[in-house]
N, C-alpha and C positions, 0 to 999 in steps of 0.2 A: 876596543870598547870595554870599559870596566863593568863589573857586575851590577852596580847601581844604575848605570845608563841602560844596560840591557833590560833590567827589571822595569824601568820607567817606560821604555819603548814597548815591551810586551804588554804592559798594563794599558798603554794608550791604544794599541791595536785591538786588544780584547774589548775595551770600552767602546771603541768605534764600531766594531763588529756587532756588539750587543745593541748599540743604539740603532744601527742599520736594521738589525733583526726586528726591533720594536717598531721602527718606522714602517717596515714592510707589513708587519702584522696590523698596525693601526690603519694602513691604507687598504687592507683587504675588504672587499665588499661581499655581502652574502649572495649566494646564487642558489637558484632552484633549477632542477633538471627535469626533463620530460622523458618518462619511460613509456614504452608502448608494447602491446601484445597484438600481433597481427594474425588475422584469420581471413585471408582473402581481402575483401573490401570492408570487413568489419574490424574496427580497431578499438581496443580498450586502452585508455590513457591513464597514467598514474603519475602524480607529482612527487618528487623528492625534494623536500624543503628543509632548510636549516632549522636548528632548534630555536624556539622562541625565548625571548628575554622578558619575563613577566614584569609589568608595571606594578609596583607595590601598591596594594590597596585596591587595585582595579579587578574587575572580573577576570576569569581565567582567559589567558591569551589563546587566540585561535587564528587560523588562516581562512580566508575566503578566496575562491578561485574564479578566474574568468578565462575561458578557452576560446580561441578562434581556430577552426579546423581547416582553414584555407580554401574552402569551397563556398563561402558565404553563410555558413552556419556557425553557431556558437553555443556554449553551455556554461552554466555556473555550478555544475556538480563538481565534487572533489575528484571523482574517478569516473569520468563519462565514457560511454560506449557510443561510437559514431559509425554509421554506415555510409560509405561514399557511393555516389550515384554512378560515376564514370571512372574509367581507368585514367591513370596519370600520376603526376607528382604534385604533392600539396605541401605547403609550408604551415606547420602548426605553431601557434603562439600561446604562451601561458603568462598570465599576470596573477601572482600570488600576493595577496594583501594581508599584512600582519596586523591584527586587531589587538589592542591592549598590549602592545609590544614596544620595547624601548628603542628599537632600531628602525632603519629604513626598510621598505619592502625589498625582498630579494629580486635580483635581476635574473632573467631566463633567456637563454639562447633559443631562437626558433629551431624547430626540428623538421627535416624533410621526410615525408612519408610517401612511399611509392606504392601505388595500387596497380597490380599486374593481373589480378584475376578477380572475377566476380562470383562470389560464393553465397552471398546473402541478398535477398530481394530488397530493393530500396523502396521505402514508403515515404512519400512526400506529405508529411502530416502538417495540418494547419495548426499554428500555435498562437496566432494573433486574434485577440478579441475585438480589435478595432483596426482602422485602416492606417493609422499613423501613430508611432510612438517614439519617444526619446528615453534612453536609459544610459546609465553610466556604471562602470565597474567599481569605482571607489569615489570617496569624497576628495575634493581638491586640496592638496597640500603643497606648499611652496616647493618648487624645484623637483616635482615628481610628475611622472607621466600618468595620464588617465585615458580611458577609452570611452568615447560617446558612441552609442549604437543608435543609428537612425533606421527604423524599420517602417516599411510602407507596403500597402496591399492594394490590389486592384479590386474594388467592389463593383465595378461596372460589369456589364454582360458582354463586353466586347474588348478586343485588344486595344490598348491605349498607349500613348506617349505623353510624357509629362516632365515636370521639373521638381527639383529638390533644392531648398536653400538652407544654409546653416549660418546664422549670425552669432558673433561672439565679440568679446572685449567691449564692455559698455563704456560709453563716452563720459559717464559721470565720474569715472576713475581716471586719474592723470596717467597712470602707467597701464600697460597691457597686463591682463591677468593670464592670458594663454598665448601659446605659440602653436600653430597647427603644423605638426610634424609630418603627418602622412594621412592620406585618404585611401582606404582600401575598398575597392569595388569588385564585384564578381559577376555583374550582368551588363558589362559594356557601358556603364554610365560614363558620360563625358563631362569633364570639367570645363565649363565655359564662363568662369568667373570674370575673365577679362573682356568678355563680349558684351557686358552690360546686361540690362534687363529688358525683357520683351513682354508685351501684354496683348491680350486678344480683345478685351472690352466686351466679351460675350459672357453670358451667365447660363449655367446649366441649372435648371430649377427642379431637378429630380428629387432633391432633398434626401440624399442617401447617406449623409454623414451624421455621425453621432458624436457628441461631446462627452468626454470621460476623463478619469484620472488614471495615472499609472503608478505602480509600485516600482521601487528601485530594484536593481539586481541584487544588491546587498540587503538582506532582510532587515537588518538593524537600522537602515537608513531610509527615510521616507523621501519621496520626490514630489514636490509640489509643482503641478503642471496645470497650465491653462490650455484648454482645448476647445476651440470654437470653429465653426464653419463660417467663412467670410466670402463675399462675392466681389469686393472692390480690391483687386490685387494691386493696382498702382498705389492706392492709399496705404495698404499694408506694407509694401516695400518702402515707400517714402517714410512712414513712421519708424520702421525698423532701422533705416539708415540714419535717422536722427537720434537713435538710442544706442546703436552699436557702431564700432569703428570698422570692423572687418567682417567679411562674409565669404562664403563659398557657394557657388552655383553649379549644380549638376543637372544634366539632361538624361533622361532614360527613355527607352523605346521598347515596343513589343512586349509589354507586360500582359500576360494572359489573365483572363477572368479568375479571380480568387488566388492569384499567385502572390506569394510573399517574398520580399527581398530585404536584405540588410546591407547597410553601409557602415563602415567602421572608421571613425575619426580618432587619430592619436593626438591628444593635446598635451603639451608640456607646460605646466604651470611655471611662471617666471619667478625669479628671485624677488622681483619688485612687486609682486601681486599683493593685494590687500591682505594684511596680516591680522586685522581685527576680526576675531572669531565671532563677533556679533554681526559682521557684515554678510549680506546675501548677494551672491553674484549669480548670473544666469547666462544661458545660451538659448537661442531661439531657432526652431525649425519651422519651415513652411513647406507644405506639400501641395503641389498642383497636380492632381491625378490625371487630368486631360488638358493638354496644352491648347486645345481648341476653345477652352472656356477659362474664365477667371475664377471660377470656384476653387477655393483652397482651404486648407486646414492649417492652423497656427498652434504651435505648442511652445510654451516657455518652460524650461527646466531650471528651477532654482536650486542653488547649492550653497550650503553654509561652509565657509572656509574653516578648516580644522588643522590641528597639528597632530603628529603621530603620538605625542605625549605632551600635554600642556598643563603643568601643575600650577600655573599662575592663575588662581581662581579666587573669586569672592562669592561667598554663599551666606544665606541667612535663613532663619527659621520663620521669617515673617513674609513668605511669598504671598499667601492668601490668608486674610484675617477677617474676622467678624468685627465690624466697627463698633457695635454695641459693647463688646467685651474687651477691647484693646487698652482701655485707659490704664488698667493696672497690669498689663502684660509687659514682660521684659523681653526685648529682642536680643538674640544672640547672633553675632556675625563671626565668620572665620575667614581670614585672608591667608591663602597658601601661596608659597613662592618657592622657586628653585634657582640656584646659581648654576647657570649653564655655561659659565666661563671656563677658561683654561687655568685659572688660578683662584685662590681663596678670596672671599669677600670679607672686608674688615668692618664696613659700615653698611647697614641696609636701612633705607628710609622708605616708609610706607605712607603715602599721602592719600588718605581715605575721605571720600565725600561723606558728610553727615547731613541727611535731609533736615529741613527746617522743622519738621514735626517732632524731631527727637530732641531730648534735653541733653546737651553735651556734658552738663555737670554730673549726670548720673552714670557716665561711662566708667566701666571697671574692666581691667584686664583680667581675664579668667585663667588663661594659659598661654604659653608661647614656646617656640623652639627656634633657635638654641635657648636652652634654659639659662636664665640669668635673673638677677635682682632688678627691681624697679629703681631707676636712677633717682638719687636724692636731688635736692635743689642746687647743690654745689657740684663742681666738676670733680670727677673721680677718674682713676686709671683702670679700674676693674670693669669687667663686662656688665652692661646693664641695658635696660629698655626704658627709653625716655618717651613721654607722651606730652605733646603740646597741641594747642588748638589755634585755628584761625576762625574767621566768621563762618566758614562753610566746611571746614575740614578738621579732622583729627590726624595728627602726624605721629606715627610710631617710628622711633629710631633705635635700631640695635647699634650700640656703640662698643668698640673694642672687642669684637667677636672674631671667630674664625669659622667661616662656612665654606667648605671646599667646593670647587666647581666640578660639574659632571664631566668636563673635558680635561680635568686636571690629571696628570699622570699619577699612577699608583693609587688612585681612588677607586676602590672596589665596591664599597657600600654605596649604592645609588641613592638610598634614602638619606644618607648623611649630607647630601647636597640640598636637601629640602628644609624649609622652615615654615612657621605659621605664627599668627597672632589670633587669639580668640578673645572676644570682648563682649560684654553685655551693655545694653543701654535702654533707657525707658523713654516713653513718650512724654512730650511736654504737656503742660496742664491744658492748653487750648490749642487744638490743631484741627485742620479740616480733612475731610475725606477726599483725598486725591492721591493718584498714583505717584510714587516717587521712584527714583533710581539713583544708584551710586556705584562708583567703581574706585579702584585704587591704582595709583601710579607707584610702581615698584622701582626703586633706584638702588642699584648695587654700586657702592663706592661712588665714582664720578661718571658712571656710564649713563647712556640715555635711558629715560624712563620706559618701563614695560607696563602697558595698560592691561588690566584684567577685564573680564567680562563685566557687564552691568548686573548688579544685584537689585532686583526690583521688589517693591512692596505694593501689593494690590489689596483692595478691600472687596469682599463680597458685597453685592448690591444691598442686601438686607431689605426688609419691607417695613414701611411706616404706614400705619393705619390712622386716619384722621377722622374726627367727628366735626360736622359742619352744620350750622343752623343760620337762617337769615330771612330777609324780606326782599320780595321782588316789587319794583316800582314800575308800573306800566302807565306812562303819561298819556298814551293814546286810547286807553280803554276807560269806559265809564264805570264808576263805582268798583274799581278793581281792588281786590284784596288777595294777596298771594304770600304764603309763607312756605318755607321748605326746611327739610332736614335730611341728612344723609351721611355718607361716608366717602373718604378719599383713600386712594392707594398710590403710594409713591416710594422711591428708594429712601432708605433711612438716612437722614441728615446729609443730603447731598451737598456738595461744595458750591458749584456754580449751576451748570445746566442739568436738568433732569425732566423726566416725563411724569405726568400725573393723570390719573384716571379717576372719575367720580361717578357716583350714582346718587342722584338727588330725588326725593319724593316731594312733589309740590301739591299744595292745596290751594286752588285758585278759583275765586268767584268774580264774575264781572258781568256787565250788562251791555247789550248793543244799544246804539242810539235809537230813540223812539222814532218810529216811522208813521207819519200821518199822511193819508191820501184823501183828498176831497174830490168828489165827482158829482156831476149833474145827472139826476135820475129822469125827471120829466117836467113838463109844464102843464098846469091845470087849465080848466076851461076859462076861468076868469083871470088868467095871466099869472097865477101863483106858481112859484118855482119850488120844486122839491129836490133837495140835495142830500148826499150821504157822505159821512166822514168815517174813515176806517183808521183806527189807531192800533199799532202793533208794538208790543214790548217783548223783547227776548232776553232772558238771563241764562247764564251758564254756571254750573258747578262742576269743576274738573279736578280730577286727581291725575297729575302728570308725572311722568318719569323724565328726568334730564340726565343725559349721559355725556358729560364734557370730557374731551381728550385734549390735553394741552401740554405745551412745553414751557417750563418755568426757568427763570434765571434769578439767582440770589445775588443782589448787588453787594450785600454784606450780611452780617448776622441778623439784621433787623428789617431790611427792606427787600422786597422781591417783586418781580414782574412776571407776567404770563400772557400767553396767547394760544389760541387753538380753535377747535370746532366743537359745536354742541348739537346733539340730536335730541329732540323732544317729541314724545309720543303721549297721547292722552290715554292713560290706562282705563279711565272711566270718565265719560262725558255725559252729563245730564243737562238737557235743554228744555227750559220752560218757556212757553210762548203764550202770551195773553193778547187776545184780539177783542177790541171794543168797536162796535158798529153803531153809529148814531145817525138818525134821520132828522132833517131840518126842513122847515117851510120858510121861504124867503131867502134873501141874500145875506151872506156873511158881511159884517159881524152881527147884524141885527136879526139873524134868522132865529126862528122859534123851534126848539127841539120837541118832537112829539113821539119819538120812539127810540129805544136803545136795545142792543143785544150784545152779550158778553160770552166769549168762549175761551177756554184754557186747554192747552195741549202740552203734553210731556213726552219726551223722547230720550232714551238712554242708549248709548253706544259704548263699545269697548275697543281699545287699540285703534284709535282714529287720530286724525289731525297730526300727522307727522310733519315736524318742522325742523329745518336745519339752518344753522347760523354760525357766525364768527363771534369769538369772544376775546376781550382784552381786559386785563385786570392788574391791580397793584395791591400789595399787602404791606402792612406795617405791624411790627411786633417781634416775635421770635421766628425768623424766617425759616430756619432749618428744623427746629424741633420745639414743641411747646405751643402756647397760644398766640394768636395774631388776629387782627381785623383786616377786612378786605373789601374792595369795591370792584365790581365787574360790570362791563357793558356788553350786552349781547345784541348783535345785529342779525336779526332773522331775515331770511329771504322772502318773507311774507309781510304784507302791510300790517301796521298796527301792533306788531309783536316785538318791536325793539324795546328794550327795557334795561333798567339798572338793577343790580343785585348788590345788596349790602349784607355782609355776613361776618360771623365769628368762626374761627376754626382752631382746633387743637390737634396737633400731630403728636402721636405717641411713638 
C-alpha cells in the first residue's frame, strides 16, 4: 500500500469515527437522577437535573418537580421530605419538567427505597379540601408522558365501597390523544374496565357534596374543571361514552371516614394528537363514593395542548380596543416563525388572514428577519420580501434567503433559525363592531403549512346613552293624553344583537267611562213614581315610570327591530271622582227632576298600579348611532292598557 492510499484510508476511518461520535452525542437523552438521605423512615429526596437550555427572549428557564413516593403519596416540592408509615421497599419516581427550555424533559429511573426501622412518628395529615380532585403534573405535549392524579376522600361517617371512572380520548378528534401506559394504585383498587358498568338506581339525599374548582400542580398552569354532584349515574355514563372513546373503571373498598386516597395514571401523548395549540382537550373523572347509591361527582379537566418551545406565533396590539377611538388607530401585527428542519429554508411564504374591517391598501412592512429589501415589481436574483394580496389575505414571501434549520448540523445559534415580519395596518372607513380573528399559514419551501395561533381583535362594549321623547296612544282609554321623555342605555354602536335598558317618565291623563245608575225609590199615594239617577265620572292624572328591558337586532345601518318586557309603576296617581245624584218624579224619559246633589272626591297615591307587559318595536334612521324614529307596541297583562308608542331617539 502506498502512502497516498494509506492516507486516504486513515482519513476515512477518522471521519467515520468522528461521525459515529457525533451520532452518539446527538442520540443522547438528558437524564435526572434521584438522590436521597435516609434517617430511619424519614427520607429527604434531592433531584440532580441537567443544565437548562434557555429559550431566547423567554423568562428564565426552571424545573418543576413531581414526586411519587411509592406508598400512595406525592409531592411537588423540589426537595421533599417524606415519612413512611410502614417498613418495606418502595419505588420512588420523579418527573422533572423543563419550563422555557429548548429540549425535552429529562428522563428519570425509579429508585428503590428500603425502610427497615421506624424512627419518626407518622402523621396522616388531611390535604384535600374537597372529596374528589383531578390534577396533572404538566401540560400535554406530543409524544411525552404526563401523570394524572385522581384523589378521592370519604366524607361519609361510615366505611364505604365505591367506584372510580376515568374517561379519555374525545370522539370529536379522529386520532387518539392519549395512551394509558400504567395505573398505579396503593389501596387495592381493582380494575374492572372489562366488566362493564353497574348501577344501583338508588339516590342518597344527604347532600354532602360540594362543587368547586381546583388549581393545577404547576402553579403557572390553571386547570379549568367542572365539578357537580349528580344523581343519575346511568345518564352520566351514557353521556360520557358518547363523548369519549376510552375509559378505565376501578372499584375500591373499605375506605374509612375522612380517609384520602390517590390513584396515578401515566398517559403517553401520541404523535398524532391534536397539534393545534388553540385546541382544548380533556379527561373526565367520575367518583361514586358509595356503590349502594347512584350519587356521584363529575370532574372535567381541560388542558391546552402546548409545545416545549413554539415560536410560530401571531400577535397584535389590538387585542382589546375602544370602538369610539379606533378609527384613527393603526394596528401592528407580528408574525414569528422558526425553521425546525434539518436543512436551510430558501423560500418562506406567510399567508396571513386580513379581517374585512382592515384596509389592505394601508399595510406597511415595518421590520423583518432575515433582513432584506422589499421586492421590486420585476424578478430579481437577490434576497427580498414580496407582498401580495388576495381578497382575504396578505401573502409575505421571503425569496432567495438562507434560514438555517434548528436540526441542521453545525448550527449553534438557536436564534439564527428564527424569523419574523412586523407590519402595520389601518381600519377601513366603514366597519362594524364585531370580533375578528386571523392566523398565518407558514410554508417553508415546499413543506406542509404550519398554522399559527389565532390573533383576535375584540372591542370593549362601551356605553351609548340615548335621549328619547314620544307619544303614547291608548285606544281603549277615554280622553287619553300621554307624553314621555327619558334615557336609554346600550352598548356603543353594536353590530347586530345587543341589549338595551330604558327609563321613561310618562305624563298620562285619562278618564274612565261615565257610570250611570238608575234606581226606583218609592211610589206615592196617588201612584206617582219617585226615581233616582247617580252619574259617576272618574279622571286620572298619573306620573308613571316605564322600565323597558329589550334585546335589539340591527338589520343594517338604518333598520332595527326589538322585543322585550316592560314594567310600569305609577310614581304619582291622582284620582278625581265627581258624583251627581238626581231625583225624578214619573217614568223616564218624561220624568220631572225636582232635586240634585253633587259631590267631588280627590285621592292621591304613590308607587301604585304596577303593570307588566311585552313590547315589540321597529326603528328607522341611524340604527347604530345617531337619530332615528320608532314605533313600539306594548301588550300589558291588564285590560285597557295595550297601547302604541311613537318616538324619536338619538343615541350618542
